[in-house]
PyMOL Python script that loads the backbone (N, CA, C, O; Angstrom):
from pymol import cmd

cmd.read_pdbstr("""\
ATOM      1  N   MET A   1      -3.246 -15.645  -0.735  1.00  0.00           N
ATOM      2  CA  MET A   1      -2.289 -15.750   0.340  1.00  0.00           C
ATOM      3  C   MET A   1      -1.223 -14.664   0.139  1.00  0.00           C
ATOM      4  O   MET A   1      -0.492 -14.674  -0.851  1.00  0.00           O
ATOM      5  N   PRO A   2      -1.150 -13.757   1.069  1.00  0.00           N
ATOM      6  CA  PRO A   2      -0.203 -12.648   0.924  1.00  0.00           C
ATOM      7  C   PRO A   2       1.235 -13.040   1.261  1.00  0.00           C
ATOM      8  O   PRO A   2       1.494 -13.932   2.068  1.00  0.00           O
ATOM      9  N   ILE A   3       2.149 -12.339   0.612  1.00  0.00           N
ATOM     10  CA  ILE A   3       3.571 -12.474   0.915  1.00  0.00           C
ATOM     11  C   ILE A   3       3.971 -11.245   1.721  1.00  0.00           C
ATOM     12  O   ILE A   3       3.744 -10.113   1.292  1.00  0.00           O
ATOM     13  N   TYR A   4       4.560 -11.467   2.874  1.00  0.00           N
ATOM     14  CA  TYR A   4       4.992 -10.380   3.748  1.00  0.00           C
ATOM     15  C   TYR A   4       6.506 -10.368   3.841  1.00  0.00           C
ATOM     16  O   TYR A   4       7.161 -11.399   3.687  1.00  0.00           O
ATOM     17  N   GLU A   5       7.052  -9.183   4.094  1.00  0.00           N
ATOM     18  CA  GLU A   5       8.492  -9.036   4.304  1.00  0.00           C
ATOM     19  C   GLU A   5       8.730  -8.906   5.808  1.00  0.00           C
ATOM     20  O   GLU A   5       8.042  -8.149   6.493  1.00  0.00           O
ATOM     21  N   PHE A   6       9.712  -9.651   6.310  1.00  0.00           N
ATOM     22  CA  PHE A   6      10.040  -9.656   7.726  1.00  0.00           C
ATOM     23  C   PHE A   6      11.518  -9.379   7.921  1.00  0.00           C
ATOM     24  O   PHE A   6      12.332  -9.575   7.018  1.00  0.00           O
ATOM     25  N   GLU A   7      11.855  -8.910   9.145  1.00  0.00           N
ATOM     26  CA  GLU A   7      13.242  -8.825   9.577  1.00  0.00           C
ATOM     27  C   GLU A   7      13.362  -9.631  10.857  1.00  0.00           C
ATOM     28  O   GLU A   7      12.542  -9.496  11.765  1.00  0.00           O
ATOM     29  N   CYS A   8      14.382 -10.465  10.926  1.00  0.00           N
ATOM     30  CA  CYS A   8      14.600 -11.318  12.089  1.00  0.00           C
ATOM     31  C   CYS A   8      15.282 -10.518  13.195  1.00  0.00           C
ATOM     32  O   CYS A   8      16.287  -9.849  12.951  1.00  0.00           O
ATOM     33  N   ALA A   9      14.744 -10.583  14.397  1.00  0.00           N
ATOM     34  CA  ALA A   9      15.333  -9.876  15.538  1.00  0.00           C
ATOM     35  C   ALA A   9      16.624 -10.546  16.001  1.00  0.00           C
ATOM     36  O   ALA A   9      17.458  -9.910  16.646  1.00  0.00           O
ATOM     37  N   GLN A  10      16.789 -11.817  15.677  1.00  0.00           N
ATOM     38  CA  GLN A  10      17.977 -12.542  16.134  1.00  0.00           C
ATOM     39  C   GLN A  10      19.156 -12.369  15.174  1.00  0.00           C
ATOM     40  O   GLN A  10      20.244 -11.988  15.606  1.00  0.00           O
ATOM     41  N   CYS A  11      18.960 -12.641  13.880  1.00  0.00           N
ATOM     42  CA  CYS A  11      20.096 -12.576  12.938  1.00  0.00           C
ATOM     43  C   CYS A  11      20.091 -11.307  12.080  1.00  0.00           C
ATOM     44  O   CYS A  11      21.028 -11.076  11.317  1.00  0.00           O
ATOM     45  N   LYS A  12      19.043 -10.481  12.198  1.00  0.00           N
ATOM     46  CA  LYS A  12      18.921  -9.193  11.502  1.00  0.00           C
ATOM     47  C   LYS A  12      18.794  -9.313   9.977  1.00  0.00           C
ATOM     48  O   LYS A  12      18.939  -8.312   9.275  1.00  0.00           O
ATOM     49  N   LYS A  13      18.530 -10.507   9.454  1.00  0.00           N
ATOM     50  CA  LYS A  13      18.360 -10.683   8.019  1.00  0.00           C
ATOM     51  C   LYS A  13      16.892 -10.489   7.640  1.00  0.00           C
ATOM     52  O   LYS A  13      15.990 -10.739   8.439  1.00  0.00           O
ATOM     53  N   LYS A  14      16.676 -10.041   6.408  1.00  0.00           N
ATOM     54  CA  LYS A  14      15.318  -9.848   5.897  1.00  0.00           C
ATOM     55  C   LYS A  14      14.923 -11.040   5.053  1.00  0.00           C
ATOM     56  O   LYS A  14      15.765 -11.686   4.429  1.00  0.00           O
ATOM     57  N   CYS A  15      13.613 -11.326   5.041  1.00  0.00           N
ATOM     58  CA  CYS A  15      13.095 -12.422   4.235  1.00  0.00           C
ATOM     59  C   CYS A  15      11.652 -12.123   3.851  1.00  0.00           C
ATOM     60  O   CYS A  15      10.990 -11.291   4.471  1.00  0.00           O
ATOM     61  N   GLU A  16      11.180 -12.804   2.831  1.00  0.00           N
ATOM     62  CA  GLU A  16       9.791 -12.723   2.423  1.00  0.00           C
ATOM     63  C   GLU A  16       9.169 -14.085   2.655  1.00  0.00           C
ATOM     64  O   GLU A  16       9.739 -15.112   2.286  1.00  0.00           O
ATOM     65  N   LEU A  17       7.982 -14.088   3.277  1.00  0.00           N
ATOM     66  CA  LEU A  17       7.312 -15.348   3.587  1.00  0.00           C
ATOM     67  C   LEU A  17       5.868 -15.314   3.117  1.00  0.00           C
ATOM     68  O   LEU A  17       5.191 -14.291   3.223  1.00  0.00           O
ATOM     69  N   LEU A  18       5.409 -16.433   2.602  1.00  0.00           N
ATOM     70  CA  LEU A  18       4.016 -16.610   2.225  1.00  0.00           C
ATOM     71  C   LEU A  18       3.255 -16.991   3.494  1.00  0.00           C
ATOM     72  O   LEU A  18       3.524 -18.032   4.093  1.00  0.00           O
ATOM     73  N   VAL A  19       2.313 -16.154   3.898  1.00  0.00           N
ATOM     74  CA  VAL A  19       1.581 -16.386   5.148  1.00  0.00           C
ATOM     75  C   VAL A  19       0.183 -16.867   4.800  1.00  0.00           C
ATOM     76  O   VAL A  19      -0.606 -16.126   4.213  1.00  0.00           O
ATOM     77  N   ARG A  20      -0.123 -18.094   5.157  1.00  0.00           N
ATOM     78  CA  ARG A  20      -1.411 -18.709   4.800  1.00  0.00           C
ATOM     79  C   ARG A  20      -2.539 -18.331   5.747  1.00  0.00           C
ATOM     80  O   ARG A  20      -3.695 -18.252   5.331  1.00  0.00           O
ATOM     81  N   SER A  21      -2.220 -18.096   7.012  1.00  0.00           N
ATOM     82  CA  SER A  21      -3.250 -17.677   7.970  1.00  0.00           C
ATOM     83  C   SER A  21      -2.585 -16.870   9.082  1.00  0.00           C
ATOM     84  O   SER A  21      -1.379 -16.971   9.308  1.00  0.00           O
ATOM     85  N   SER A  22      -3.391 -16.072   9.769  1.00  0.00           N
ATOM     86  CA  SER A  22      -2.840 -15.252  10.848  1.00  0.00           C
ATOM     87  C   SER A  22      -2.385 -16.105  12.037  1.00  0.00           C
ATOM     88  O   SER A  22      -1.607 -15.637  12.868  1.00  0.00           O
ATOM     89  N   ALA A  23      -2.858 -17.338  12.122  1.00  0.00           N
ATOM     90  CA  ALA A  23      -2.476 -18.226  13.220  1.00  0.00           C
ATOM     91  C   ALA A  23      -1.164 -18.961  12.938  1.00  0.00           C
ATOM     92  O   ALA A  23      -0.612 -19.604  13.831  1.00  0.00           O
ATOM     93  N   GLU A  24      -0.662 -18.869  11.704  1.00  0.00           N
ATOM     94  CA  GLU A  24       0.566 -19.569  11.335  1.00  0.00           C
ATOM     95  C   GLU A  24       1.779 -18.939  12.017  1.00  0.00           C
ATOM     96  O   GLU A  24       1.931 -17.717  12.019  1.00  0.00           O
ATOM     97  N   GLN A  25       2.635 -19.771  12.590  1.00  0.00           N
ATOM     98  CA  GLN A  25       3.864 -19.307  13.226  1.00  0.00           C
ATOM     99  C   GLN A  25       4.955 -19.206  12.168  1.00  0.00           C
ATOM    100  O   GLN A  25       5.355 -20.223  11.601  1.00  0.00           O
ATOM    101  N   CYS A  26       5.441 -18.006  11.895  1.00  0.00           N
ATOM    102  CA  CYS A  26       6.488 -17.790  10.900  1.00  0.00           C
ATOM    103  C   CYS A  26       7.849 -17.913  11.566  1.00  0.00           C
ATOM    104  O   CYS A  26       8.039 -17.482  12.703  1.00  0.00           O
ATOM    105  N   VAL A  27       8.796 -18.506  10.843  1.00  0.00           N
ATOM    106  CA  VAL A  27      10.163 -18.633  11.348  1.00  0.00           C
ATOM    107  C   VAL A  27      11.145 -18.128  10.298  1.00  0.00           C
ATOM    108  O   VAL A  27      10.880 -18.200   9.098  1.00  0.00           O
ATOM    109  N   CYS A  28      12.252 -17.629  10.751  1.00  0.00           N
ATOM    110  CA  CYS A  28      13.307 -17.123   9.888  1.00  0.00           C
ATOM    111  C   CYS A  28      13.934 -18.289   9.110  1.00  0.00           C
ATOM    112  O   CYS A  28      14.338 -19.283   9.715  1.00  0.00           O
ATOM    113  N   PRO A  29      14.018 -18.180   7.791  1.00  0.00           N
ATOM    114  CA  PRO A  29      14.631 -19.265   7.022  1.00  0.00           C
ATOM    115  C   PRO A  29      16.151 -19.335   7.187  1.00  0.00           C
ATOM    116  O   PRO A  29      16.767 -20.318   6.774  1.00  0.00           O
ATOM    117  N   HIS A  30      16.761 -18.311   7.781  1.00  0.00           N
ATOM    118  CA  HIS A  30      18.213 -18.276   7.955  1.00  0.00           C
ATOM    119  C   HIS A  30      18.650 -18.903   9.280  1.00  0.00           C
ATOM    120  O   HIS A  30      19.594 -19.693   9.324  1.00  0.00           O
ATOM    121  N   CYS A  31      17.942 -18.537  10.371  1.00  0.00           N
ATOM    122  CA  CYS A  31      18.367 -19.030  11.691  1.00  0.00           C
ATOM    123  C   CYS A  31      17.256 -19.772  12.438  1.00  0.00           C
ATOM    124  O   CYS A  31      17.480 -20.269  13.542  1.00  0.00           O
ATOM    125  N   GLU A  32      16.072 -19.848  11.850  1.00  0.00           N
ATOM    126  CA  GLU A  32      14.907 -20.549  12.397  1.00  0.00           C
ATOM    127  C   GLU A  32      14.336 -19.919  13.663  1.00  0.00           C
ATOM    128  O   GLU A  32      13.625 -20.585  14.415  1.00  0.00           O
ATOM    129  N   SER A  33      14.636 -18.654  13.906  1.00  0.00           N
ATOM    130  CA  SER A  33      14.055 -17.936  15.028  1.00  0.00           C
ATOM    131  C   SER A  33      12.616 -17.555  14.688  1.00  0.00           C
ATOM    132  O   SER A  33      12.291 -17.323  13.523  1.00  0.00           O
ATOM    133  N   SER A  34      11.768 -17.491  15.692  1.00  0.00           N
ATOM    134  CA  SER A  34      10.385 -17.057  15.472  1.00  0.00           C
ATOM    135  C   SER A  34      10.196 -15.582  15.830  1.00  0.00           C
ATOM    136  O   SER A  34       9.072 -15.079  15.834  1.00  0.00           O
ATOM    137  N   LYS A  35      11.291 -14.895  16.129  1.00  0.00           N
ATOM    138  CA  LYS A  35      11.234 -13.477  16.500  1.00  0.00           C
ATOM    139  C   LYS A  35      11.357 -12.608  15.252  1.00  0.00           C
ATOM    140  O   LYS A  35      12.406 -12.021  14.985  1.00  0.00           O
ATOM    141  N   LEU A  36      10.248 -12.538  14.484  1.00  0.00           N
ATOM    142  CA  LEU A  36      10.223 -11.788  13.239  1.00  0.00           C
ATOM    143  C   LEU A  36       9.385 -10.536  13.385  1.00  0.00           C
ATOM    144  O   LEU A  36       8.342 -10.535  14.039  1.00  0.00           O
ATOM    145  N   LYS A  37       9.865  -9.463  12.756  1.00  0.00           N
ATOM    146  CA  LYS A  37       9.143  -8.191  12.759  1.00  0.00           C
ATOM    147  C   LYS A  37       8.655  -7.947  11.335  1.00  0.00           C
ATOM    148  O   LYS A  37       9.447  -7.943  10.392  1.00  0.00           O
ATOM    149  N   LYS A  38       7.338  -7.743  11.182  1.00  0.00           N
ATOM    150  CA  LYS A  38       6.777  -7.483   9.861  1.00  0.00           C
ATOM    151  C   LYS A  38       7.169  -6.081   9.419  1.00  0.00           C
ATOM    152  O   LYS A  38       7.016  -5.119  10.172  1.00  0.00           O
ATOM    153  N   LEU A  39       7.678  -5.968   8.186  1.00  0.00           N
ATOM    154  CA  LEU A  39       8.115  -4.695   7.635  1.00  0.00           C
ATOM    155  C   LEU A  39       7.056  -4.132   6.697  1.00  0.00           C
ATOM    156  O   LEU A  39       6.244  -4.873   6.143  1.00  0.00           O
ATOM    157  N   ILE A  40       7.072  -2.830   6.528  1.00  0.00           N
ATOM    158  CA  ILE A  40       6.219  -2.197   5.530  1.00  0.00           C
ATOM    159  C   ILE A  40       6.975  -2.256   4.215  1.00  0.00           C
ATOM    160  O   ILE A  40       8.059  -1.685   4.098  1.00  0.00           O
ATOM    161  N   SER A  41       6.424  -2.928   3.240  1.00  0.00           N
ATOM    162  CA  SER A  41       7.102  -3.162   1.978  1.00  0.00           C
ATOM    163  C   SER A  41       6.591  -2.223   0.900  1.00  0.00           C
ATOM    164  O   SER A  41       5.433  -1.806   0.915  1.00  0.00           O
ATOM    165  N   SER A  42       7.474  -1.899  -0.033  1.00  0.00           N
ATOM    166  CA  SER A  42       7.040  -1.171  -1.217  1.00  0.00           C
ATOM    167  C   SER A  42       6.387  -2.175  -2.159  1.00  0.00           C
ATOM    168  O   SER A  42       6.531  -3.385  -1.985  1.00  0.00           O
ATOM    169  N   PHE A  43       5.682  -1.677  -3.138  1.00  0.00           N
ATOM    170  CA  PHE A  43       5.016  -2.569  -4.066  1.00  0.00           C
ATOM    171  C   PHE A  43       5.264  -2.095  -5.490  1.00  0.00           C
ATOM    172  O   PHE A  43       5.602  -0.936  -5.727  1.00  0.00           O
ATOM    173  N   ALA A  44       5.092  -2.996  -6.415  1.00  0.00           N
ATOM    174  CA  ALA A  44       5.235  -2.665  -7.829  1.00  0.00           C
ATOM    175  C   ALA A  44       3.976  -3.127  -8.547  1.00  0.00           C
ATOM    176  O   ALA A  44       3.349  -4.112  -8.157  1.00  0.00           O
ATOM    177  N   PHE A  45       3.618  -2.408  -9.594  1.00  0.00           N
ATOM    178  CA  PHE A  45       2.471  -2.827 -10.384  1.00  0.00           C
ATOM    179  C   PHE A  45       2.703  -2.451 -11.836  1.00  0.00           C
ATOM    180  O   PHE A  45       3.524  -1.590 -12.149  1.00  0.00           O
ATOM    181  N   THR A  46       1.974  -3.105 -12.706  1.00  0.00           N
ATOM    182  CA  THR A  46       2.033  -2.762 -14.122  1.00  0.00           C
ATOM    183  C   THR A  46       0.639  -2.388 -14.575  1.00  0.00           C
ATOM    184  O   THR A  46      -0.357  -2.861 -14.026  1.00  0.00           O
ATOM    185  N   SER A  47       0.579  -1.548 -15.568  1.00  0.00           N
ATOM    186  CA  SER A  47      -0.712  -1.161 -16.131  1.00  0.00           C
ATOM    187  C   SER A  47      -0.526  -0.883 -17.607  1.00  0.00           C
ATOM    188  O   SER A  47       0.599  -0.785 -18.097  1.00  0.00           O
ATOM    189  N   ARG A  48      -1.623  -0.759 -18.300  1.00  0.00           N
ATOM    190  CA  ARG A  48      -1.575  -0.450 -19.724  1.00  0.00           C
ATOM    191  C   ARG A  48      -1.941   1.017 -19.903  1.00  0.00           C
ATOM    192  O   ARG A  48      -2.925   1.502 -19.344  1.00  0.00           O
ATOM    193  N   ASP A  49      -1.126   1.712 -20.694  1.00  0.00           N
ATOM    194  CA  ASP A  49      -1.468   3.101 -20.996  1.00  0.00           C
ATOM    195  C   ASP A  49      -2.531   3.111 -22.099  1.00  0.00           C
ATOM    196  O   ASP A  49      -2.959   2.047 -22.545  1.00  0.00           O
ATOM    197  N   GLY A  50      -2.949   4.260 -22.532  1.00  0.00           N
ATOM    198  CA  GLY A  50      -4.015   4.374 -23.521  1.00  0.00           C
ATOM    199  C   GLY A  50      -3.728   3.682 -24.833  1.00  0.00           C
ATOM    200  O   GLY A  50      -4.662   3.319 -25.548  1.00  0.00           O
ATOM    201  N   SER A  51      -2.443   3.485 -25.181  1.00  0.00           N
ATOM    202  CA  SER A  51      -2.096   2.844 -26.444  1.00  0.00           C
ATOM    203  C   SER A  51      -1.946   1.333 -26.315  1.00  0.00           C
ATOM    204  O   SER A  51      -1.626   0.663 -27.298  1.00  0.00           O
ATOM    205  N   GLY A  52      -2.170   0.782 -25.125  1.00  0.00           N
ATOM    206  CA  GLY A  52      -2.050  -0.652 -24.921  1.00  0.00           C
ATOM    207  C   GLY A  52      -0.664  -1.094 -24.506  1.00  0.00           C
ATOM    208  O   GLY A  52      -0.440  -2.287 -24.304  1.00  0.00           O
ATOM    209  N   ASN A  53       0.284  -0.161 -24.371  1.00  0.00           N
ATOM    210  CA  ASN A  53       1.633  -0.499 -23.937  1.00  0.00           C
ATOM    211  C   ASN A  53       1.653  -0.761 -22.441  1.00  0.00           C
ATOM    212  O   ASN A  53       0.968  -0.083 -21.675  1.00  0.00           O
ATOM    213  N   VAL A  54       2.440  -1.748 -22.025  1.00  0.00           N
ATOM    214  CA  VAL A  54       2.570  -2.064 -20.608  1.00  0.00           C
ATOM    215  C   VAL A  54       3.605  -1.131 -20.013  1.00  0.00           C
ATOM    216  O   VAL A  54       4.714  -1.006 -20.532  1.00  0.00           O
ATOM    217  N   THR A  55       3.238  -0.472 -18.917  1.00  0.00           N
ATOM    218  CA  THR A  55       4.158   0.412 -18.207  1.00  0.00           C
ATOM    219  C   THR A  55       4.321  -0.108 -16.796  1.00  0.00           C
ATOM    220  O   THR A  55       3.368  -0.625 -16.213  1.00  0.00           O
ATOM    221  N   ALA A  56       5.517   0.021 -16.234  1.00  0.00           N
ATOM    222  CA  ALA A  56       5.787  -0.448 -14.872  1.00  0.00           C
ATOM    223  C   ALA A  56       5.956   0.760 -13.973  1.00  0.00           C
ATOM    224  O   ALA A  56       6.467   1.799 -14.390  1.00  0.00           O
ATOM    225  N   SER A  57       5.521   0.608 -12.739  1.00  0.00           N
ATOM    226  CA  SER A  57       5.668   1.661 -11.754  1.00  0.00           C
ATOM    227  C   SER A  57       5.797   1.016 -10.394  1.00  0.00           C
ATOM    228  O   SER A  57       5.467  -0.158 -10.223  1.00  0.00           O
ATOM    229  N   SER A  58       6.276   1.779  -9.423  1.00  0.00           N
ATOM    230  CA  SER A  58       6.337   1.249  -8.068  1.00  0.00           C
ATOM    231  C   SER A  58       6.388   2.387  -7.083  1.00  0.00           C
ATOM    232  O   SER A  58       6.720   3.520  -7.429  1.00  0.00           O
ATOM    233  N   ALA A  59       6.055   2.068  -5.854  1.00  0.00           N
ATOM    234  CA  ALA A  59       6.079   3.065  -4.793  1.00  0.00           C
ATOM    235  C   ALA A  59       7.505   3.458  -4.446  1.00  0.00           C
ATOM    236  O   ALA A  59       7.725   4.558  -3.940  1.00  0.00           O
ATOM    237  N   ALA A  60       8.484   2.591  -4.702  1.00  0.00           N
ATOM    238  CA  ALA A  60       9.866   2.864  -4.332  1.00  0.00           C
ATOM    239  C   ALA A  60      10.690   3.394  -5.497  1.00  0.00           C
ATOM    240  O   ALA A  60      11.859   3.732  -5.314  1.00  0.00           O
ATOM    241  N   GLY A  61      10.118   3.472  -6.671  1.00  0.00           N
ATOM    242  CA  GLY A  61      10.832   4.022  -7.805  1.00  0.00           C
ATOM    243  C   GLY A  61      11.681   3.019  -8.568  1.00  0.00           C
ATOM    244  O   GLY A  61      12.532   3.428  -9.357  1.00  0.00           O
ATOM    245  N   CYS A  62      11.485   1.723  -8.364  1.00  0.00           N
ATOM    246  CA  CYS A  62      12.204   0.738  -9.166  1.00  0.00           C
ATOM    247  C   CYS A  62      11.183  -0.091  -9.923  1.00  0.00           C
ATOM    248  O   CYS A  62       9.982   0.020  -9.674  1.00  0.00           O
ATOM    249  N   SER A  63      11.644  -0.909 -10.830  1.00  0.00           N
ATOM    250  CA  SER A  63      10.724  -1.690 -11.642  1.00  0.00           C
ATOM    251  C   SER A  63      10.247  -2.936 -10.923  1.00  0.00           C
ATOM    252  O   SER A  63       9.442  -3.690 -11.471  1.00  0.00           O
ATOM    253  N   GLY A  64      10.715  -3.168  -9.729  1.00  0.00           N
ATOM    254  CA  GLY A  64      10.285  -4.330  -8.963  1.00  0.00           C
ATOM    255  C   GLY A  64      11.084  -5.569  -9.318  1.00  0.00           C
ATOM    256  O   GLY A  64      11.718  -5.621 -10.371  1.00  0.00           O
ATOM    257  N   CYS A  65      11.057  -6.532  -8.476  1.00  0.00           N
ATOM    258  CA  CYS A  65      11.825  -7.748  -8.677  1.00  0.00           C
ATOM    259  C   CYS A  65      11.220  -8.634  -9.752  1.00  0.00           C
ATOM    260  O   CYS A  65      11.891  -9.546 -10.236  1.00  0.00           O
ATOM    261  N   ALA A  66       9.980  -8.395 -10.140  1.00  0.00           N
ATOM    262  CA  ALA A  66       9.358  -9.192 -11.180  1.00  0.00           C
ATOM    263  C   ALA A  66      10.061  -8.998 -12.515  1.00  0.00           C
ATOM    264  O   ALA A  66       9.951  -9.848 -13.399  1.00  0.00           O
ATOM    265  N   GLY A  67      10.779  -7.896 -12.674  1.00  0.00           N
ATOM    266  CA  GLY A  67      11.522  -7.643 -13.894  1.00  0.00           C
ATOM    267  C   GLY A  67      12.788  -8.472 -14.008  1.00  0.00           C
ATOM    268  O   GLY A  67      13.424  -8.476 -15.062  1.00  0.00           O
ATOM    269  N   GLY A  68      13.171  -9.175 -12.947  1.00  0.00           N
ATOM    270  CA  GLY A  68      14.328 -10.046 -12.978  1.00  0.00           C
ATOM    271  C   GLY A  68      15.636  -9.375 -12.592  1.00  0.00           C
ATOM    272  O   GLY A  68      16.668 -10.042 -12.526  1.00  0.00           O
ATOM    273  N   ASP A  69      15.620  -8.079 -12.335  1.00  0.00           N
ATOM    274  CA  ASP A  69      16.840  -7.371 -11.970  1.00  0.00           C
ATOM    275  C   ASP A  69      16.594  -6.558 -10.717  1.00  0.00           C
ATOM    276  O   ASP A  69      16.096  -5.435 -10.794  1.00  0.00           O
ATOM    277  N   CYS A  70      16.934  -7.107  -9.570  1.00  0.00           N
ATOM    278  CA  CYS A  70      16.696  -6.414  -8.296  1.00  0.00           C
ATOM    279  C   CYS A  70      17.888  -5.565  -7.880  1.00  0.00           C
ATOM    280  O   CYS A  70      17.868  -4.971  -6.802  1.00  0.00           O
ATOM    281  N   SER A  71      18.919  -5.494  -8.706  1.00  0.00           N
ATOM    282  CA  SER A  71      20.123  -4.757  -8.317  1.00  0.00           C
ATOM    283  C   SER A  71      19.860  -3.268  -8.186  1.00  0.00           C
ATOM    284  O   SER A  71      20.595  -2.571  -7.488  1.00  0.00           O
ATOM    285  N   ARG A  72      18.816  -2.765  -8.852  1.00  0.00           N
ATOM    286  CA  ARG A  72      18.511  -1.339  -8.766  1.00  0.00           C
ATOM    287  C   ARG A  72      17.557  -1.026  -7.611  1.00  0.00           C
ATOM    288  O   ARG A  72      17.361   0.143  -7.276  1.00  0.00           O
ATOM    289  N   CYS A  73      16.975  -2.030  -7.014  1.00  0.00           N
ATOM    290  CA  CYS A  73      16.036  -1.815  -5.908  1.00  0.00           C
ATOM    291  C   CYS A  73      16.794  -1.468  -4.627  1.00  0.00           C
ATOM    292  O   CYS A  73      17.973  -1.788  -4.477  1.00  0.00           O
ATOM    293  N   SER A  74      16.097  -0.814  -3.723  1.00  0.00           N
ATOM    294  CA  SER A  74      16.736  -0.371  -2.483  1.00  0.00           C
ATOM    295  C   SER A  74      16.524  -1.327  -1.335  1.00  0.00           C
ATOM    296  O   SER A  74      16.684  -0.925  -0.183  1.00  0.00           O
ATOM    297  N   HIS A  75      16.165  -2.600  -1.597  1.00  0.00           N
ATOM    298  CA  HIS A  75      15.926  -3.539  -0.493  1.00  0.00           C
ATOM    299  C   HIS A  75      17.219  -4.179  -0.093  1.00  0.00           C
ATOM    300  O   HIS A  75      17.242  -5.004   0.820  1.00  0.00           O
TER     301      HIS A  75
END
""", "prot")
cmd.dss("prot")
cmd.show_as("cartoon", "prot")
cmd.util.cbc("prot")
cmd.orient("prot")
């Protein structure tokens, strides 16, 4: 089940929602409007280098929110 990022057309706030099926009606958790626009989100991934060390990378240049510190991210 993918998680998508949306922006609400009514309150202009962004949110991430777990979408179980394409038929599911998504609503804004802030104002409960159903007028949501799906955003193109950056992604983060981790991999192991040749020495077995875990390295983090992302399309947006931050370590991602999985690291517990989103203050450096541009979202």
